[in-house]
Structures are given as C-alpha cells and as structure tokens.
N, C-alpha and C positions, 0 to 999 in steps of 0.2 A: 612457360619454361618447359613443361612437362609434355607437351607433343614432340619439343625439338628436343628433348633428351638424348635418344639415341645417338640421333645424326650428329648432335653438339660433343658428344664425347667420345665420338669415334676420331672425329676433327681436331679435338684436342689432343686428345693421345697420342694422334699421331705428329701432330706438331712437337708434342713431349720427347718423340724422339730423334731433335732433328739439337747439332752439338753446340750452336747457338746458345750461352747460358741465360742469356735477357729475354729471349725465348720462353724457354723452358720458366725461369720466374713465372712470367706472365701465366703459363698453361697451370701451372702451380697456383695459382691465387686465383683463377677461373673457374679451376676446378673445387678450388676450396669454398668459393662462392655455390656453386651448383651444389656440391654434399650441402653443406646449410641450409638451402632455400628449395632445393628440390623434397619429390616425394621418394623417402627412402630405399623401398621397394626398386622403383625403378631407377635410382641412378646407381644400387647393387647389382641391379640387374645389366646396367651398361657396362659397369666396369667392370666384372666378370666378364661378359661378352666380349669386351674393347679389348681389353688392356690384360687380363691373365693369360692369355695364350698367344698373344704375341709374337713376335720374333726376338724384338728390339728390347734389351735389358734394362735402357732406361724408361719406356712406358709399362714393363710392368711393373718397377719401382715405382713409378706416379699412382699406376693402376694401384698396388699395396698399402702406399701410404694413404691415399683417399680412403680406400678400402678399411683402414685400421682407425681413421677420425670417423669413420660413419659409424662402426660399429661402438667406437667410445660414448659419440652421442645419442645412439639408439640405447645400449644398453642389452647385457645379452638376456632378460628376462622377455625383451620387445621382439628379439630374431629369433631366438628359439618358440614364440609362439604361431610365426608363419607358417603358412602351408607347409607340406612336407616338401612338394619340390623345390621350395625355395629354401627349405632346411639342406636339401640334400644338393643340392649345385653351390651351397654357398661352404659345408662341408667338404665337396669334392674341391673348390678349388683352393680352401684351407689346406688341402693334403698337398695338392699341386706347387702350394705358396712354400712349404716346409722343406721340399723337395728341390725347392729353384736352384738354380745357378748362383744367383746372386746372392750375397748378402743381408742386405738390405731387405731384398725382399721376403727371404726367410726370418729376417728378425720381424718383420713386419707381421707375417703368420704366427710366429711365436705368440706376440705381443694380443692376435686377437681369441687367440687360443688359450692365455691368460686371462682375459677379458669372460668370453665364457667358460671357462670351469671356474669360474668364482661363482656362478650361477649354482644353487642348491641341486635344479630340476636336471644340469647339466648328463651326469650319469645317465638319469632314468632316458633321455629324448634318446642319448647317444645310442643307448639301448636297444631302443625300440628301432631307430633309423637303420641299428645294424642287421637287425632280427628282420625286417622288414626287406630287406635288399637280399637275403637270405632265402 
C-alpha cells in the first residue's frame, strides 16, 4: 500500500469534500485504516501535501483528524526524532492548522500541539528548529 499511498490519499481526500455523508464516512474509515497500516512518514507526508493546503474545509478537517490520530499513535518522542525536513514541514502545518478558518481543524492542531508539548525535549527541539531558520 505504501507505493500507492500518495495517489490513494489524494483520491480519498478529494472524495472527503463531497456532500454525501455516507461517502465521507467511508472515506474516513479508509483513511483510518491507512493511518494505522501504512508507514508513518509516508502517510504524514501524504496528509500534509494532499489535505492541509486544500481549499475545501471538509478535506482539511478530514486530514487534520487523521494527522491527530497519527500523532497519537506515534507519540511525540518518535515524531520529534525524524529528520529536520520532516519536523519542519510538520510544525509549519501545525502553525497553519492553528490559524485555519475551521474550528475543527484548529482544535486538531491544538490537540497535536498538546501531545508534542508533553514531551520533555520539545522546547529544546523547537529552539533548535527556530534558530536554524534564522
């Protein structure tokens, strides 16, 4: 499934923007299975690229919910140990989530941030992240 993950995620997120409730429920179930069964970095990348910059609110909400689920299953320690580029793109996405027009997306961003701040090395990682950008 990992090889087809980018294409599948884009297609499912596109379907998440439809008004039909049962289609969105099926998309949500399929995305949940993908989050639990695929490589964490690949599904994170696919959700960030395919969902967090989408114009449709329902698509951003779906991507945000599944990113929150992913972070809960991974844990803060594992996420903060990834390469600098992965952490950079993820922190940028959280920043965007916190400023989103949708309350559900903002709430998911807040929950993800709460998970990350519970890690004792979070402050050190963020300081090094910010200092490297300057």
